[in-house]
Structures are given as C-alpha cells and as structure tokens.
C-alpha positions as CSV (number, residue, x, y, z in Angstrom):
1,M,-69.4,-162.6,-38.6
2,A,-67.3,-161.4,-41.2
3,R,-64.6,-158.8,-39.8
4,R,-64.5,-155.2,-40.9
5,I,-61.6,-154.1,-42.4
6,N,-60.6,-150.3,-42.7
7,L,-59.2,-150.0,-46.3
8,I,-58.7,-146.3,-45.6
9,P,-55.1,-145.4,-44.7
10,R,-54.2,-144.2,-41.2
11,S,-52.9,-140.9,-42.7
12,E,-56.6,-140.2,-44.2
13,R,-58.4,-141.3,-41.3
14,P,-60.4,-138.4,-39.4
15,R,-58.9,-137.5,-35.6
16,T,-61.1,-136.2,-32.8
17,K,-60.2,-133.2,-31.5
18,T,-60.8,-131.4,-28.1
19,D,-62.6,-128.0,-28.5
20,W,-61.0,-126.3,-25.6
21,G,-62.9,-122.9,-26.3
22,L,-66.3,-124.9,-26.1
23,L,-65.1,-126.5,-22.7
24,A,-63.8,-122.7,-21.7
25,M,-67.2,-121.5,-21.9
26,V,-69.0,-124.3,-20.3
27,G,-66.5,-123.9,-17.4
28,L,-67.0,-120.1,-17.2
29,F,-71.1,-120.6,-16.9
30,I,-70.5,-123.5,-14.3
31,V,-68.6,-120.6,-12.4
32,V,-70.9,-117.8,-13.2
33,I,-73.8,-120.1,-12.2
34,F,-72.0,-121.2,-8.9
35,G,-71.2,-117.3,-8.4
36,L,-74.9,-116.2,-8.8
37,G,-76.3,-118.9,-6.4
38,F,-73.1,-118.2,-3.5
39,G,-74.3,-114.2,-4.0
40,Y,-78.0,-115.1,-3.9
41,Y,-77.8,-116.8,-0.6
42,S,-75.2,-114.6,0.9
43,F,-77.5,-111.2,0.2
44,S,-80.4,-113.4,1.3
45,N,-78.8,-113.9,4.7
46,T,-77.8,-110.1,4.8
47,L,-81.4,-109.3,3.7
48,D,-82.9,-111.2,6.6
49,D,-80.3,-109.9,9.1
50,R,-81.4,-106.4,8.2
51,K,-84.9,-107.0,8.3
52,Q,-84.4,-108.4,12.0
53,Q,-82.3,-105.5,12.8
54,L,-85.1,-103.1,11.4
55,S,-87.9,-104.9,13.4
56,D,-85.7,-104.7,16.6
57,L,-85.1,-101.1,16.1
58,E,-89.2,-100.5,15.3
59,S,-89.9,-102.2,18.5
60,Q,-87.3,-100.6,20.4
61,T,-88.7,-97.2,18.7
62,A,-92.6,-98.0,20.0
63,K,-91.3,-98.6,23.5
64,I,-89.3,-95.3,24.0
65,E,-92.4,-93.4,22.1
66,T,-94.7,-95.0,24.8
67,Q,-92.2,-94.0,27.3
68,A,-92.0,-90.4,26.0
69,Q,-95.9,-89.9,26.1
70,S,-96.0,-91.3,29.5
71,L,-93.2,-88.8,30.5
72,Q,-95.0,-86.1,28.9
73,E,-97.5,-85.4,32.0
74,Y,-94.5,-84.9,34.5
75,E,-92.9,-82.6,32.0
76,V,-96.0,-80.6,31.9
77,L,-96.1,-80.9,35.7
78,A,-92.2,-79.7,36.3
79,S,-93.3,-76.8,33.9
80,Q,-96.2,-75.5,36.1
81,R,-93.9,-76.0,39.0
82,E,-91.0,-73.8,37.7
83,N,-93.8,-71.1,36.5
84,V,-95.2,-71.2,40.2
85,Q,-91.8,-71.3,41.8
86,G,-91.0,-68.1,39.7
87,V,-94.0,-66.5,40.8
88,V,-93.5,-67.2,44.5
89,Q,-89.7,-66.2,44.0
90,S,-91.0,-62.8,42.5
91,I,-93.2,-62.2,45.4
92,Y,-90.9,-62.8,48.0
93,T,-88.3,-60.8,46.4
94,G,-91.0,-57.6,46.1
95,R,-92.4,-58.2,49.2
96,T,-92.6,-55.4,51.6
97,L,-91.6,-56.0,55.3
98,L,-94.0,-54.0,57.0
99,S,-92.9,-55.5,60.3
100,D,-89.6,-54.4,59.9
101,V,-90.4,-50.9,59.2
102,L,-92.4,-50.7,62.3
103,D,-89.8,-52.1,64.4
104,A,-87.2,-49.7,63.1
105,I,-89.7,-46.7,63.9
106,G,-90.0,-47.8,67.2
107,L,-86.5,-47.9,68.1
108,V,-85.9,-44.2,66.7
109,V,-89.0,-42.4,68.8
110,P,-87.7,-40.6,71.7
111,D,-89.2,-40.7,75.1
112,D,-90.7,-37.3,75.2
113,A,-92.7,-37.9,71.7
114,W,-95.8,-40.1,71.2
115,F,-98.2,-40.8,68.3
116,Q,-101.7,-40.3,68.1
117,S,-102.1,-42.4,64.7
118,L,-99.8,-44.2,62.1
119,D,-101.0,-45.2,58.8
120,L,-99.0,-47.3,57.1
121,S,-99.9,-48.7,53.5
122,A,-97.9,-50.9,51.0
123,A,-98.8,-52.1,47.6
124,D,-99.1,-55.7,46.5
125,P,-96.0,-57.3,45.5
126,V,-95.3,-57.2,41.7
127,T,-94.2,-60.2,40.1
128,V,-91.1,-59.6,38.0
129,T,-90.8,-61.2,34.5
130,A,-88.2,-61.5,31.7
131,S,-90.2,-58.6,29.9
132,T,-90.6,-56.3,32.6
133,A,-87.1,-56.6,34.2
134,G,-84.3,-53.9,33.5
135,P,-81.7,-52.1,35.1
136,T,-83.7,-50.7,37.7
137,T,-85.1,-53.1,40.3
138,P,-87.9,-53.0,43.1
139,A,-85.4,-51.4,45.6
140,A,-85.8,-48.2,43.8
141,N,-89.4,-48.5,43.8
142,S,-91.9,-46.8,46.1
143,V,-94.1,-49.5,47.6
144,G,-96.1,-47.5,50.1
145,T,-96.6,-44.5,52.3
146,I,-96.7,-43.8,56.0
147,S,-98.1,-40.8,57.8
148,I,-97.5,-40.4,61.6
149,S,-99.5,-37.7,63.9
150,G,-98.3,-37.3,67.3
151,K,-97.5,-34.9,70.0
152,T,-94.4,-34.0,71.6
153,F,-93.3,-30.8,74.1
154,S,-91.0,-28.8,71.3
155,F,-90.2,-28.2,67.7
156,E,-86.6,-29.6,68.6
157,D,-88.2,-32.7,69.2
158,V,-90.0,-32.9,66.3
159,S,-86.8,-32.3,64.3
160,R,-84.9,-35.0,66.1
161,L,-87.7,-37.4,65.5
162,I,-87.4,-36.5,61.8
163,V,-83.9,-36.7,61.5
164,R,-84.0,-40.2,63.1
165,L,-86.8,-41.2,60.7
166,Q,-84.8,-40.3,57.8
167,L,-82.1,-42.8,59.0
168,I,-84.3,-45.7,58.5
169,P,-83.5,-47.4,54.8
170,A,-87.1,-48.0,54.3
171,L,-88.3,-44.6,54.7
172,K,-87.4,-42.0,52.0
173,N,-88.7,-38.5,51.6
174,V,-89.7,-37.9,54.7
175,T,-91.2,-34.6,55.2
176,L,-92.8,-32.6,58.0
177,T,-96.4,-32.2,57.1
178,S,-97.8,-29.6,59.5
179,A,-96.8,-28.9,63.2
180,D,-98.8,-26.8,65.8
181,E,-98.9,-25.6,69.2
182,T,-101.9,-27.1,70.7
183,Q,-101.3,-26.6,74.2
184,Q,-99.0,-23.7,76.0
185,A,-97.2,-24.0,78.7
186,V,-99.2,-23.5,82.1
187,G,-97.4,-23.5,85.4
188,S,-95.2,-26.2,85.6
189,Q,-97.0,-27.9,82.5
190,P,-95.1,-27.9,79.3
191,S,-96.5,-26.9,76.1
192,V,-97.6,-29.6,73.5
193,K,-96.9,-29.4,69.9
194,D,-98.7,-31.5,67.4
195,F,-97.1,-32.6,64.3
196,T,-97.8,-34.8,61.0
197,I,-95.2,-36.6,59.5
198,S,-95.4,-38.2,55.8
199,A,-92.8,-40.6,54.3
200,T,-92.2,-42.8,51.5
201,V,-91.8,-46.6,52.1
202,V,-89.4,-48.1,49.7
203,Q,-87.9,-51.7,49.7
204,P,-84.2,-50.8,50.8
205,E,-82.7,-53.9,49.4
206,L,-83.3,-56.9,47.6
207,P,-83.9,-59.9,50.1
208,G,-82.1,-63.2,49.6
209,A,-83.9,-65.7,47.2
210,L,-86.5,-67.8,48.6
211,P,-85.3,-71.4,49.4
212,L,-87.1,-73.8,47.1
213,T,-87.5,-76.1,50.1
214,D,-89.8,-73.5,51.6
215,V,-92.0,-73.6,48.6
216,E,-94.7,-76.5,48.5
217,V,-96.1,-76.7,45.0
218,Q,-98.5,-79.8,44.6
219,G,-99.6,-80.5,40.9
220,Q,-102.9,-81.1,39.8
C-alpha cells in the first residue's frame, strides 16, 4: 500500500481548537441538572416529613377532640352542681332562725307574765341572684311577723316586757296592740291585765356561708 504524503505545508494545515465556551455551557448544564436533582430530593424528603408531622397532628387533634367530647358531660354536671350550690347558699343565707327567735323571747319573758298565744310567721327564703343583689341585704328586710297575747298583773310589767322584747335583734317595731284590765283585784288576788304585742321579725345579720362539705349534690 502506497504511503500518503501530505504535501500541504505545516503552516497551512488546520489546527484543532478547544471550544471553551461550549465546554463551559456543558459544565454549567451538568451543574444545573445536578442542582435540580438534589433540590428535588431535598424538598421531597422535607415534604414527606411535613406530611408525617401533619398526620401526627391530625391524629393528636382527633384524640383531643374525643377527650373533650367525653369531658363535656362532666362540665355540664359541674355547672349544674355550682347552680344548685348557689341556690342552697342563697337559701341558707336568707333563712330565718325561728328557733333562735323563740329562744330569745323565752329569755326575756318576766316571771310575772305568761302567754296565752304566740303566732310567729316567716316568709320563704328568697334566693339572691346577681341581678337582684344590691347595696341592701336581707338583713334589713322584713322576713316575718309575730303576735303575742298574754296576761300579767300590772301595766308596768307590760312595759317591761316590751322593753325586753325591743332588745332582741331579730324583733323590730315592737308595738303594744292592746292592753286591758280583765280581772280586778279581789281581796288578796291581784288584778290581771291582758295585753297583745306585735312585732316584725327580721334577719339581724347574715350568717356565715354554708360550708360546701355540708351540701350534697348528686348529678343526674
């Protein structure tokens, strides 16, 4: 085979040149593709983590809502209990201690006077609410009346009894309704006077609050 001889001078022969611009564009394209792939991978992992966190939060929220619904029944019972306790406390505060009134009257009756009748009436306790509560308290309100009919030996004894009744804090407006001499003195028997006294029964002061341990409220 004949050998080929290049007769073109070396100075005229074309030389191979490196295209640095194209090479840079190819390298930049590779870097961009790698960056896009890495970003997709990174954001995909982040998205999966966020989805897992969202799923966990939704599960926790569902559990909390279930617990809240189960506790609503107890909230209703607690509200009913508070309302009942408030009514009991109000009735306890506005009550009239008739036994205390009778005990106080028994202590002030003189030995030379005796009762024929004693009528004592008291109103039902009034529950005090926030809308009806004001600067006045049940202590200043009339809660009942009392009427006493009896006998004694002198009008001075009647006056003494009225003065003693006026010292009882639960009695106000003690008034002598009538006083008559029904039996005149005969021999050694003294005269007898009939009297009728009326008064208003009030709550002298608000008692202390009823301890909640004494209030037993059962839920439905």
